[in-house]
N, CA, C and O atoms as CSV, one atom per row, in Angstrom:
chain,resi,resn,atom,element,x,y,z
A,1,UNK,N,N,-116.274,274.940,35.147
A,1,UNK,CA,C,-117.409,275.387,35.938
A,1,UNK,C,C,-117.035,276.577,36.814
A,1,UNK,O,O,-117.800,277.533,36.941
A,2,UNK,N,N,-115.856,276.507,37.413
A,2,UNK,CA,C,-115.411,277.605,38.266
A,2,UNK,C,C,-115.246,278.882,37.441
A,2,UNK,O,O,-115.537,279.982,37.912
A,3,UNK,N,N,-114.778,278.719,36.216
A,3,UNK,CA,C,-114.595,279.868,35.332
A,3,UNK,C,C,-115.919,280.583,35.091
A,3,UNK,O,O,-115.974,281.812,35.139
A,4,UNK,N,N,-116.987,279.828,34.832
A,4,UNK,CA,C,-118.303,280.426,34.609
A,4,UNK,C,C,-118.840,281.074,35.884
A,4,UNK,O,O,-119.495,282.115,35.829
A,5,UNK,N,N,-118.563,280.461,37.016
A,5,UNK,CA,C,-118.990,281.023,38.285
A,5,UNK,C,C,-118.310,282.370,38.538
A,5,UNK,O,O,-118.957,283.321,38.976
A,6,UNK,N,N,-117.027,282.448,38.265
A,6,UNK,CA,C,-116.287,283.694,38.455
A,6,UNK,C,C,-116.799,284.775,37.503
A,6,UNK,O,O,-116.989,285.923,37.906
A,7,UNK,N,N,-117.020,284.409,36.243
A,7,UNK,CA,C,-117.543,285.370,35.268
A,7,UNK,C,C,-118.928,285.853,35.700
A,7,UNK,O,O,-119.215,287.048,35.636
A,8,UNK,N,N,-119.778,284.940,36.135
A,8,UNK,CA,C,-121.106,285.312,36.604
A,8,UNK,C,C,-121.005,286.265,37.799
A,8,UNK,O,O,-121.713,287.271,37.855
A,9,UNK,N,N,-120.136,285.953,38.740
A,9,UNK,CA,C,-119.951,286.801,39.920
A,9,UNK,C,C,-119.490,288.201,39.518
A,9,UNK,O,O,-120.015,289.193,40.023
A,10,UNK,N,N,-118.525,288.286,38.624
A,10,UNK,CA,C,-118.015,289.583,38.182
A,10,UNK,C,C,-119.084,290.395,37.459
A,10,UNK,O,O,-119.185,291.606,37.657
A,11,UNK,N,N,-119.868,289.742,36.634
A,11,UNK,CA,C,-120.923,290.452,35.912
A,11,UNK,C,C,-122.011,290.961,36.849
A,11,UNK,O,O,-122.465,292.097,36.708
A,12,UNK,N,N,-122.429,290.147,37.791
A,12,UNK,CA,C,-123.482,290.583,38.708
A,12,UNK,C,C,-122.967,291.608,39.706
A,12,UNK,O,O,-123.719,292.500,40.099
A,13,UNK,N,N,-121.727,291.514,40.124
A,13,UNK,CA,C,-121.141,292.504,41.021
A,13,UNK,C,C,-121.052,293.847,40.325
A,13,UNK,O,O,-121.371,294.876,40.921
A,14,UNK,N,N,-120.628,293.853,39.081
A,14,UNK,CA,C,-120.515,295.088,38.320
A,14,UNK,C,C,-121.864,295.774,38.194
A,14,UNK,O,O,-121.952,296.993,38.339
A,15,UNK,N,N,-122.911,295.012,37.929
A,15,UNK,CA,C,-124.254,295.568,37.805
A,15,UNK,C,C,-124.698,296.182,39.130
A,15,UNK,O,O,-125.262,297.276,39.138
A,16,UNK,N,N,-124.457,295.508,40.235
A,16,UNK,CA,C,-124.896,296.033,41.524
A,16,UNK,C,C,-124.124,297.279,41.919
A,16,UNK,O,O,-124.663,298.134,42.621
A,17,UNK,N,N,-122.870,297.404,41.486
A,17,UNK,CA,C,-122.100,298.596,41.802
A,17,UNK,C,C,-122.575,299.810,41.018
A,17,UNK,O,O,-122.371,300.944,41.452
A,18,UNK,N,N,-123.196,299.590,39.885
A,18,UNK,CA,C,-123.698,300.698,39.074
A,18,UNK,C,C,-125.022,301.240,39.592
A,18,UNK,O,O,-125.402,302.358,39.244
A,19,UNK,N,N,-125.727,300.481,40.409
A,19,UNK,CA,C,-127.004,300.938,40.951
A,19,UNK,C,C,-126.748,302.089,41.912
A,19,UNK,O,O,-126.171,301.889,42.980
A,20,UNK,N,N,-127.170,303.291,41.542
A,20,UNK,CA,C,-126.891,304.474,42.340
A,20,UNK,C,C,-128.126,305.038,43.035
A,20,UNK,O,O,-128.000,306.000,43.792
A,21,UNK,N,N,-129.298,304.486,42.813
A,21,UNK,CA,C,-130.492,304.987,43.477
A,21,UNK,C,C,-131.378,303.827,43.905
A,21,UNK,O,O,-131.274,302.714,43.390
A,22,UNK,N,N,-132.250,304.117,44.859
A,22,UNK,CA,C,-133.120,303.105,45.440
A,22,UNK,C,C,-134.559,303.571,45.304
A,22,UNK,O,O,-134.865,304.748,45.494
A,23,UNK,N,N,-135.428,302.645,44.977
A,23,UNK,CA,C,-136.847,302.959,44.898
A,23,UNK,C,C,-137.632,302.168,45.930
A,23,UNK,O,O,-137.451,300.957,46.059
A,24,UNK,N,N,-138.495,302.842,46.658
A,24,UNK,CA,C,-139.414,302.191,47.585
A,24,UNK,C,C,-140.814,302.460,47.055
A,24,UNK,O,O,-141.244,303.610,46.966
A,25,UNK,N,N,-141.508,301.412,46.710
A,25,UNK,CA,C,-142.839,301.567,46.137
A,25,UNK,C,C,-142.807,301.840,44.636
A,25,UNK,O,O,-143.845,302.095,44.027
A,26,UNK,N,N,-141.624,301.787,44.046
A,26,UNK,CA,C,-141.488,301.970,42.608
A,26,UNK,C,C,-140.353,301.093,42.100
A,26,UNK,O,O,-139.339,300.920,42.777
A,27,UNK,N,N,-140.526,300.548,40.920
A,27,UNK,CA,C,-139.456,299.745,40.306
A,27,UNK,C,C,-138.550,300.605,39.442
A,27,UNK,O,O,-137.498,300.148,38.995
A,28,UNK,N,N,-138.950,301.847,39.204
A,28,UNK,CA,C,-138.165,302.742,38.354
A,28,UNK,C,C,-137.896,304.058,39.082
A,28,UNK,O,O,-138.528,305.069,38.775
A,29,UNK,N,N,-136.971,304.060,40.038
A,29,UNK,CA,C,-136.657,305.320,40.726
A,29,UNK,C,C,-136.080,306.342,39.751
A,29,UNK,O,O,-135.368,305.984,38.813
A,30,UNK,N,N,-136.392,307.611,39.981
A,30,UNK,CA,C,-135.908,308.671,39.104
A,30,UNK,C,C,-134.387,308.744,39.176
A,30,UNK,O,O,-133.808,308.626,40.256
A,31,UNK,N,N,-133.754,308.932,38.053
A,31,UNK,CA,C,-132.296,308.907,37.979
A,31,UNK,C,C,-131.632,310.038,38.763
A,31,UNK,O,O,-130.460,309.923,39.122
A,32,UNK,N,N,-132.352,311.123,39.037
A,32,UNK,CA,C,-131.757,312.233,39.769
A,32,UNK,C,C,-131.885,312.074,41.280
A,32,UNK,O,O,-131.375,312.903,42.033
A,33,UNK,N,N,-132.560,311.018,41.730
A,33,UNK,CA,C,-132.794,310.833,43.165
A,33,UNK,C,C,-132.013,309.635,43.688
A,33,UNK,O,O,-131.974,308.585,43.046
A,34,UNK,N,N,-131.394,309.792,44.849
A,34,UNK,CA,C,-130.718,308.674,45.501
A,34,UNK,C,C,-131.760,307.751,46.129
A,34,UNK,O,O,-131.559,306.539,46.214
A,35,UNK,N,N,-132.884,308.341,46.571
A,35,UNK,CA,C,-133.990,307.580,47.150
A,35,UNK,C,C,-135.292,308.133,46.597
A,35,UNK,O,O,-135.583,309.319,46.755
A,36,UNK,N,N,-136.070,307.291,45.955
A,36,UNK,CA,C,-137.355,307.682,45.368
A,36,UNK,C,C,-138.444,306.880,46.067
A,36,UNK,O,O,-138.519,305.660,45.922
A,37,UNK,N,N,-139.288,307.575,46.829
A,37,UNK,CA,C,-140.359,306.922,47.577
A,37,UNK,C,C,-141.684,307.271,46.922
A,37,UNK,O,O,-142.010,308.446,46.754
A,38,UNK,N,N,-142.445,306.250,46.553
A,38,UNK,CA,C,-143.736,306.462,45.906
A,38,UNK,C,C,-144.826,305.776,46.726
A,38,UNK,O,O,-144.759,304.576,46.990
A,39,UNK,N,N,-145.825,306.553,47.122
A,39,UNK,CA,C,-146.969,306.000,47.849
A,39,UNK,C,C,-148.082,307.021,47.812
A,39,UNK,O,O,-147.825,308.224,47.866
A,40,UNK,N,N,-149.310,306.561,47.722
A,40,UNK,CA,C,-150.440,307.485,47.671
A,40,UNK,C,C,-151.262,307.485,48.953
A,40,UNK,O,O,-152.268,308.189,49.041
A,41,UNK,N,N,-150.840,306.696,49.958
A,41,UNK,CA,C,-151.626,306.649,51.188
A,41,UNK,C,C,-150.785,306.800,52.457
A,41,UNK,O,O,-151.327,306.776,53.563
A,42,UNK,N,N,-149.466,306.956,52.307
A,42,UNK,CA,C,-148.598,307.105,53.474
A,42,UNK,C,C,-147.535,308.159,53.184
A,42,UNK,O,O,-147.273,308.499,52.031
A,43,UNK,N,N,-146.923,308.674,54.271
A,43,UNK,CA,C,-145.911,309.712,54.120
A,43,UNK,C,C,-144.566,309.261,54.653
A,43,UNK,O,O,-144.375,308.101,55.021
A,44,UNK,N,N,-143.649,310.196,54.686
A,44,UNK,CA,C,-142.300,309.968,55.178
A,44,UNK,C,C,-142.224,310.470,56.618
A,44,UNK,O,O,-142.608,311.604,56.903
A,45,UNK,N,N,-141.738,309.644,57.508
A,45,UNK,CA,C,-141.626,310.017,58.915
A,45,UNK,C,C,-140.165,310.275,59.246
A,45,UNK,O,O,-139.350,309.354,59.284
A,46,UNK,N,N,-139.847,311.544,59.486
A,46,UNK,CA,C,-138.493,311.959,59.864
A,46,UNK,C,C,-138.271,311.537,61.318
A,46,UNK,O,O,-139.220,311.549,62.102
A,47,UNK,N,N,-137.049,311.165,61.699
A,47,UNK,CA,C,-136.792,310.764,63.090
A,47,UNK,C,C,-137.237,311.835,64.094
A,47,UNK,O,O,-136.950,313.020,63.922
A,48,UNK,N,N,-137.941,311.399,65.143
A,48,UNK,CA,C,-138.467,312.296,66.182
A,48,UNK,C,C,-137.637,312.141,67.440
A,48,UNK,O,O,-137.292,311.026,67.833
A,49,UNK,N,N,-137.313,313.272,68.078
A,49,UNK,CA,C,-136.512,313.227,69.302
A,49,UNK,C,C,-136.654,314.525,70.081
A,49,UNK,O,O,-137.143,315.530,69.564
A,50,UNK,N,N,-136.216,314.483,71.335
A,50,UNK,CA,C,-136.227,315.683,72.169
A,50,UNK,C,C,-135.039,316.566,71.796
A,50,UNK,O,O,-134.141,316.143,71.068
A,51,UNK,N,N,-135.046,317.798,72.305
A,51,UNK,CA,C,-133.931,318.717,72.053
A,51,UNK,C,C,-132.626,318.141,72.600
A,51,UNK,O,O,-131.577,318.257,71.965
A,52,UNK,N,N,-132.691,317.523,73.772
A,52,UNK,CA,C,-131.484,316.934,74.367
A,52,UNK,C,C,-130.939,315.803,73.498
A,52,UNK,O,O,-129.727,315.684,73.319
A,53,UNK,N,N,-131.825,314.980,72.964
A,53,UNK,CA,C,-131.387,313.896,72.086
A,53,UNK,C,C,-130.778,314.456,70.799
A,53,UNK,O,O,-129.776,313.943,70.300
A,54,UNK,N,N,-131.399,315.516,70.272
A,54,UNK,CA,C,-130.874,316.146,69.047
A,54,UNK,C,C,-129.476,316.704,69.293
A,54,UNK,O,O,-128.576,316.518,68.474
A,55,UNK,N,N,-129.296,317.389,70.426
A,55,UNK,CA,C,-127.997,317.978,70.755
A,55,UNK,C,C,-126.935,316.907,71.028
A,55,UNK,O,O,-125.739,317.170,70.902
A,56,UNK,N,N,-127.368,315.715,71.397
A,56,UNK,CA,C,-126.426,314.636,71.725
A,56,UNK,C,C,-125.947,313.861,70.499
A,56,UNK,O,O,-125.131,312.951,70.639
A,57,UNK,N,N,-126.428,314.194,69.308
A,57,UNK,CA,C,-125.974,313.508,68.099
A,57,UNK,C,C,-124.495,313.829,67.890
A,57,UNK,O,O,-124.104,314.994,67.822
A,58,UNK,N,N,-123.692,312.794,67.790
A,58,UNK,CA,C,-122.251,312.967,67.637
A,58,UNK,C,C,-121.912,313.238,66.173
A,58,UNK,O,O,-122.276,312.465,65.287
A,59,UNK,N,N,-121.215,314.339,65.931
A,59,UNK,CA,C,-120.725,314.700,64.607
A,59,UNK,C,C,-121.827,314.679,63.541
A,59,UNK,O,O,-121.718,313.941,62.561
A,60,UNK,N,N,-122.896,315.486,63.721
A,60,UNK,CA,C,-123.973,315.483,62.716
A,60,UNK,C,C,-123.473,316.032,61.378
A,60,UNK,O,O,-122.677,316.970,61.332
A,61,UNK,N,N,-123.950,315.438,60.312
A,61,UNK,CA,C,-123.557,315.852,58.971
A,61,UNK,C,C,-124.408,317.051,58.542
A,61,UNK,O,O,-125.568,317.162,58.940
A,62,UNK,N,N,-123.841,317.938,57.741
A,62,UNK,CA,C,-124.581,319.091,57.239
A,62,UNK,C,C,-125.792,318.607,56.447
A,62,UNK,O,O,-125.666,317.755,55.568
A,63,UNK,N,N,-126.966,319.156,56.763
A,63,UNK,CA,C,-128.203,318.767,56.085
A,63,UNK,C,C,-129.024,317.744,56.846
A,63,UNK,O,O,-130.147,317.435,56.447
A,64,UNK,N,N,-128.479,317.205,57.948
A,64,UNK,CA,C,-129.227,316.229,58.741
A,64,UNK,C,C,-130.512,316.867,59.258
A,64,UNK,O,O,-130.488,318.010,59.716
A,65,UNK,N,N,-131.632,316.151,59.194
A,65,UNK,CA,C,-132.921,316.699,59.621
A,65,UNK,C,C,-133.562,315.787,60.653
A,65,UNK,O,O,-133.510,314.563,60.539
A,66,UNK,N,N,-134.175,316.412,61.675
A,66,UNK,CA,C,-134.929,315.696,62.699
A,66,UNK,C,C,-136.176,316.505,63.039
A,66,UNK,O,O,-136.282,317.681,62.689
A,67,UNK,N,N,-137.113,315.863,63.721
A,67,UNK,CA,C,-138.288,316.563,64.242
A,67,UNK,C,C,-138.164,316.600,65.756
A,67,UNK,O,O,-138.137,315.555,66.406
A,68,UNK,N,N,-138.088,317.807,66.322
A,68,UNK,CA,C,-137.976,317.964,67.771
A,68,UNK,C,C,-139.362,317.937,68.386
A,68,UNK,O,O,-140.255,318.656,67.939
A,69,UNK,N,N,-139.550,317.114,69.407
A,69,UNK,CA,C,-140.877,316.902,69.992
A,69,UNK,C,C,-141.161,317.742,71.224
A,69,UNK,O,O,-142.315,317.832,71.643
A,70,UNK,N,N,-140.148,318.360,71.817
A,70,UNK,CA,C,-140.386,319.163,73.025
A,70,UNK,C,C,-139.921,320.595,72.804
A,70,UNK,O,O,-139.326,320.912,71.774
A,71,UNK,N,N,-140.202,321.472,73.795
A,71,UNK,CA,C,-139.769,322.868,73.688
A,71,UNK,C,C,-140.316,323.517,72.438
A,71,UNK,O,O,-141.522,323.485,72.193
A,72,UNK,N,N,-139.437,324.107,71.643
A,72,UNK,CA,C,-139.837,324.694,70.356
A,72,UNK,C,C,-139.890,323.569,69.331
A,72,UNK,O,O,-138.965,323.387,68.539
A,73,UNK,N,N,-140.987,322.818,69.358
A,73,UNK,CA,C,-141.096,321.643,68.494
A,73,UNK,C,C,-141.139,322.054,67.028
A,73,UNK,O,O,-141.560,323.156,66.675
A,74,UNK,N,N,-140.692,321.138,66.200
A,74,UNK,CA,C,-140.707,321.370,64.768
A,74,UNK,C,C,-139.515,320.715,64.109
A,74,UNK,O,O,-138.749,319.997,64.751
A,75,UNK,N,N,-139.364,320.973,62.805
A,75,UNK,CA,C,-138.270,320.394,62.038
A,75,UNK,C,C,-136.996,321.225,62.226
A,75,UNK,O,O,-137.027,322.454,62.181
A,76,UNK,N,N,-135.887,320.529,62.436
A,76,UNK,CA,C,-134.585,321.164,62.578
A,76,UNK,C,C,-133.618,320.494,61.613
A,76,UNK,O,O,-133.703,319.291,61.363
A,77,UNK,N,N,-132.683,321.301,61.065
A,77,UNK,CA,C,-131.636,320.749,60.229
A,77,UNK,C,C,-130.294,321.301,60.695
A,77,UNK,O,O,-130.215,322.383,61.277
A,78,UNK,N,N,-129.241,320.531,60.425
A,78,UNK,CA,C,-127.905,320.930,60.850
A,78,UNK,C,C,-127.228,321.666,59.704
A,78,UNK,O,O,-127.126,321.137,58.597
A,79,UNK,N,N,-126.763,322.890,59.967
A,79,UNK,CA,C,-126.173,323.739,58.922
A,79,UNK,C,C,-124.707,323.446,58.684
A,79,UNK,O,O,-124.118,323.964,57.736
A,80,UNK,N,N,-124.117,322.634,59.519
A,80,UNK,CA,C,-122.688,322.384,59.457
A,80,UNK,C,C,-121.989,322.983,60.661
A,80,UNK,O,O,-120.875,322.590,61.007
A,81,UNK,N,N,-122.663,323.953,61.306
A,81,UNK,CA,C,-122.118,324.580,62.496
A,81,UNK,C,C,-123.103,324.630,63.644
A,81,UNK,O,O,-122.710,324.704,64.809
A,82,UNK,N,N,-124.396,324.589,63.310
A,82,UNK,CA,C,-125.426,324.663,64.347
A,82,UNK,C,C,-126.734,324.070,63.840
A,82,UNK,O,O,-126.929,323.877,62.640
A,83,UNK,N,N,-127.624,323.786,64.784
A,83,UNK,CA,C,-128.966,323.323,64.445
A,83,UNK,C,C,-129.828,324.549,64.185
A,83,UNK,O,O,-129.787,325.517,64.944
A,84,UNK,N,N,-130.612,324.505,63.108
A,84,UNK,CA,C,-131.471,325.620,62.721
A,84,UNK,C,C,-132.898,325.109,62.536
A,84,UNK,O,O,-133.129,324.072,61.915
A,85,UNK,N,N,-133.842,325.856,63.086
A,85,UNK,CA,C,-135.243,325.514,62.867
A,85,UNK,C,C,-135.570,325.719,61.395
A,85,UNK,O,O,-135.082,326.664,60.775
A,86,UNK,N,N,-136.381,324.851,60.842
A,86,UNK,CA,C,-136.761,324.985,59.440
A,86,UNK,C,C,-137.514,326.291,59.215
A,86,UNK,O,O,-137.332,326.949,58.190
A,87,UNK,N,N,-138.362,326.667,60.175
A,87,UNK,CA,C,-139.041,327.965,60.155
A,87,UNK,C,C,-138.314,328.878,61.122
A,87,UNK,O,O,-138.053,328.490,62.261
A,88,UNK,N,N,-137.986,330.072,60.693
A,88,UNK,CA,C,-137.143,330.964,61.478
A,88,UNK,C,C,-137.786,331.422,62.783
A,88,UNK,O,O,-137.096,331.573,63.790
A,89,UNK,N,N,-139.090,331.643,62.778
A,89,UNK,CA,C,-139.753,332.124,63.988
A,89,UNK,C,C,-141.240,331.807,63.933
A,89,UNK,O,O,-141.740,331.265,62.947
A,90,UNK,N,N,-141.944,332.158,65.020
A,90,UNK,CA,C,-143.378,331.872,65.086
A,90,UNK,C,C,-144.160,332.652,64.045
A,90,UNK,O,O,-145.160,332.156,63.527
A,91,UNK,N,N,-143.717,333.882,63.726
A,91,UNK,CA,C,-144.419,334.676,62.716
A,91,UNK,C,C,-144.359,333.988,61.365
A,91,UNK,O,O,-145.348,333.965,60.633
A,92,UNK,N,N,-143.210,333.431,61.031
A,92,UNK,CA,C,-143.092,332.718,59.764
A,92,UNK,C,C,-143.992,331.483,59.760
A,92,UNK,O,O,-144.614,331.167,58.746
A,93,UNK,N,N,-144.059,330.785,60.902
A,93,UNK,CA,C,-144.940,329.630,61.008
A,93,UNK,C,C,-146.391,330.041,60.777
A,93,UNK,O,O,-147.124,329.372,60.049
A,94,UNK,N,N,-146.802,331.152,61.404
A,94,UNK,CA,C,-148.183,331.616,61.236
A,94,UNK,C,C,-148.454,332.010,59.790
A,94,UNK,O,O,-149.536,331.730,59.274
A,95,UNK,N,N,-147.498,332.653,59.126
A,95,UNK,CA,C,-147.676,332.996,57.712
A,95,UNK,C,C,-147.835,331.736,56.875
A,95,UNK,O,O,-148.711,331.673,56.012
A,96,UNK,N,N,-147.001,330.733,57.117
A,96,UNK,CA,C,-147.091,329.485,56.373
A,96,UNK,C,C,-148.435,328.797,56.632
A,96,UNK,O,O,-149.068,328.286,55.708
A,97,UNK,N,N,-148.863,328.790,57.900
A,97,UNK,CA,C,-150.127,328.151,58.239
A,97,UNK,C,C,-151.284,328.869,57.553
A,97,UNK,O,O,-152.187,328.221,57.022
A,98,UNK,N,N,-151.265,330.210,57.559
A,98,UNK,CA,C,-152.333,330.965,56.912
A,98,UNK,C,C,-152.338,330.732,55.412
A,98,UNK,O,O,-153.409,330.617,54.816
A,99,UNK,N,N,-151.178,330.659,54.789
A,99,UNK,CA,C,-151.120,330.374,53.359
A,99,UNK,C,C,-151.700,328.997,53.060
A,99,UNK,O,O,-152.373,328.808,52.047
A,100,UNK,N,N,-151.441,328.041,53.939
A,100,UNK,CA,C,-151.980,326.695,53.750
A,100,UNK,C,C,-153.507,326.721,53.821
A,100,UNK,O,O,-154.185,326.128,52.982
A,101,UNK,N,N,-154.038,327.409,54.825
A,101,UNK,CA,C,-155.499,327.459,54.966
A,101,UNK,C,C,-156.154,328.201,53.808
A,101,UNK,O,O,-157.198,327.780,53.309
A,102,UNK,N,N,-155.543,329.311,53.378
A,102,UNK,CA,C,-156.100,330.077,52.278
A,102,UNK,C,C,-156.101,329.244,51.006
A,102,UNK,O,O,-157.076,329.264,50.255
A,103,UNK,N,N,-155.022,328.515,50.756
A,103,UNK,CA,C,-154.937,327.736,49.521
A,103,UNK,C,C,-155.878,326.532,49.536
A,103,UNK,O,O,-156.150,325.951,48.485
A,104,UNK,N,N,-156.376,326.152,50.707
A,104,UNK,CA,C,-157.275,325.003,50.798
A,104,UNK,C,C,-158.729,325.402,51.025
A,104,UNK,O,O,-159.546,324.557,51.393
A,105,UNK,N,N,-159.067,326.666,50.812
A,105,UNK,CA,C,-160.460,327.105,50.963
A,105,UNK,C,C,-161.295,326.664,49.796
A,105,UNK,O,O,-162.493,326.944,49.752
């Protein structure tokens, strides 16, 4: 009996170690995605914080993204050396906003 238990444990452990992606709202996550989120009525909420909270993150990894709620609010990502706004300046934001409105007319 113990032999079968060990074999079962090894087989199920091996299967779980091969799982390289996670699906939320889907049973078949795309193989190229580490996380595949599927939903038609809700979105993804990136962590929200103040500029001080963002600056206080210890050892942020390159590519980390947050939404800053105060000051120059918006999406920020860590480049590996500094935090960078997703949009470079207000003019770029206005261009993006105008493109959005034009495409939705």
